[in-house]
N, C-alpha and C positions, 0 to 999 in steps of 0.2 A: 504494499499499500504505500502510496506517496503523500506526502504532506499537501501539497499544492493541489492534487486532485481531490483529496478529502474535503479540503477547505472550499474548493470552489464547486464540488460537486460535479466534476469531470470524469465521465466513463467509469462510475462506480458500479461494481456487481454486488450482489446480496450479501457477499461476506465481507463488505467494506463500509464502514460506517461514516457517514458524512459529518464532519466536524463543524460547529458553529464558529463561523467566521467572526461573529461579535464577540464570543469568548476569547476566542485567539486574539482579536484586536486589543480586547483589555488586557490580556496577558502580556502582550507585547509593549502596552503602553506601560504597564507595571514593571517589565524589565527595564525598559528605558529610564524609567524614574528609579530604579534601583530597589524596588520592594519585592520582588521575586528573581528567582536565578533561571537560568537556562534547565537546570535540572528539575526544577519544580515545574516547568512547563511541560517536560518531557513527561513527569509524572501525571499531571493534571490530565493530559490528552492521551496518555498511554502510547506514546510513539514508539514504533520500532526503529531499529538502527537506521534504515534508509531516512525516514522521516526525520530522525534527529540530525542526520546531515544536512536535509533540507532546511530545518530550523536553523542550523548554523549558517547556511547559506543566506538565509534572511537576515540573520542578525548581522552577518559580515556585510551586505548591503546597507544596512542601517548605520553601522560604525565607519562606512567608507564616506558617509555624508560629510561635508566640510565644516558645518558649524551646527549650533544648536537649532537654529531655525530651520535648515534643510533636514534635521534628524526628525524634528517635529512633523515636517512635511511628509516624510517618508513613513511615519507611522500612521498618518491619514491616509496616504495612498494605499497602503495594505488594506485598509477598510474599504475604500472605494473600489479597488480592483476586485476583491473577493465579492463584494456585493454585485458588481456587474457579471461577474462569472456565474454566481449562482442564479441570476436572472436570465443567463443563457444570451447575454447581449452579443451580437456579432463582434469579433475582435477580442473575445474574451472567453472562447469556449475550448481552447486547448491550452495543455501545459506550457507548450511553447510561446503561445500569445500571452498567457499571464506572466510567465517568466520574463518575456521581452520587456512587457509594461513595468514590470517591477525593477528593471535595470534601466529604464529610460527616464531617469530623473535627473 
């Protein structure tokens, strides 16, 4: 199971559970604020090793932002992108499209 697919609801089968992007967004906000750790997020969402690697990729994207304002904007971008993906808006319906948008900031 891949984290991005589970958050976006992309190509899930009956064995894969959709994750709440709202709860994930909240967890990422709290991670950015220093109130939770990556390990806690892994535990909250019961992420497997592949999903944990994707979480680290998202964290790395956040950390690559040049300043506090850009970091804040990135946390908001997570919410927007996964909301659009969940609604199956064209341009947000594949892992590649979602990933590309999360790096285009």
